[in-house]
C-alpha positions as CSV (number, residue, x, y, z in Angstrom):
1,X,-0.3,0.0,-0.2
2,X,1.2,3.4,-1.1
3,X,1.2,5.8,2.0
4,X,2.6,9.1,0.3
5,X,1.4,11.0,3.6
6,X,4.3,11.7,6.1
7,X,3.2,12.9,9.6
8,X,5.4,14.9,11.5
9,X,5.2,16.9,14.7
10,X,7.1,19.4,15.6
11,X,9.6,19.5,18.7
12,X,10.4,22.7,20.7
13,X,13.9,22.7,19.0
14,X,12.9,23.5,15.9
15,X,12.8,19.9,14.9
16,X,10.9,17.3,13.1
17,X,9.5,13.4,14.6
18,X,8.2,11.3,11.7
19,X,5.0,9.7,13.4
20,X,3.6,7.2,11.0
21,X,2.5,7.6,7.5
22,X,-1.2,8.1,5.4
23,X,-2.3,7.2,2.3
24,X,-4.4,10.4,2.5
25,X,-4.6,13.8,3.3
26,X,-8.0,13.5,4.5
27,X,-6.5,10.3,7.1
28,X,-3.3,12.3,8.0
29,X,-5.9,15.2,9.2
30,X,-8.1,12.7,11.3
31,X,-4.7,11.1,12.6
32,X,-3.1,14.6,13.4
33,X,-7.1,15.3,15.5
34,X,-6.8,11.8,17.4
35,X,-3.3,12.2,17.4
36,X,-3.9,16.4,18.8
37,X,-5.7,15.1,21.9
38,X,-3.0,13.5,23.3
39,X,-0.4,15.4,22.3
40,X,-1.3,19.6,21.7
41,X,1.2,21.6,19.0
42,X,1.9,21.7,15.2
43,X,2.2,19.0,13.0
44,X,3.6,19.0,9.6
45,X,1.7,17.1,7.2
46,X,4.3,16.4,3.8
47,X,3.1,14.7,0.1
48,X,6.1,12.9,-0.9
49,X,4.7,12.6,-3.7
50,X,4.1,16.5,-4.8
51,X,6.6,18.2,-2.0
52,X,3.6,19.9,-0.7
53,X,3.5,20.2,2.9
54,X,0.6,20.9,5.4
55,X,1.7,22.5,9.1
56,X,-1.5,22.0,11.4
57,X,-1.4,24.2,14.4
58,X,-3.7,22.1,18.0
59,X,-4.4,23.0,21.1
60,X,-6.5,20.8,23.5
61,X,-8.8,22.5,25.4
62,X,-10.1,20.7,29.0
63,X,-10.1,16.9,27.4
64,X,-12.3,18.0,24.7
65,X,-11.5,18.0,20.6
66,X,-7.9,19.5,19.7
67,X,-8.9,22.8,17.7
68,X,-7.0,23.4,13.7
69,X,-5.4,26.4,14.8
70,X,-4.0,27.3,12.1
71,X,-3.1,25.1,7.9
72,X,-1.8,26.0,5.2
73,X,0.2,24.6,2.2
74,X,2.9,25.5,0.9
75,X,5.3,24.3,-1.8
76,X,8.6,23.1,-1.5
77,X,11.4,25.0,-1.2
78,X,12.6,24.9,-4.7
79,X,9.6,26.6,-6.4
80,X,8.8,29.2,-3.6
81,X,4.9,29.9,-4.3
82,X,2.2,28.5,-2.1
83,X,-0.8,25.9,-3.5
84,X,-2.3,23.9,-2.8
85,X,-2.5,19.7,-2.7
């Protein structure tokens, strides 16, 4: 099974920690929501096929469902333009 969407968690020191891969963008976003409920913070989704990146910032509030604060796609640094998947 091809899983082109890598899920990373951004660490305090600026690095990223690979968590797992997902087959679709929807699967990756759903998994980030699950992870954000236990570990709020910033997550990075990377589309290996296109080089697009999606940053999602999640804040867990009183054990309620994590809330998506920011979502944006960024093209790879090679072309320097913003785009969508």
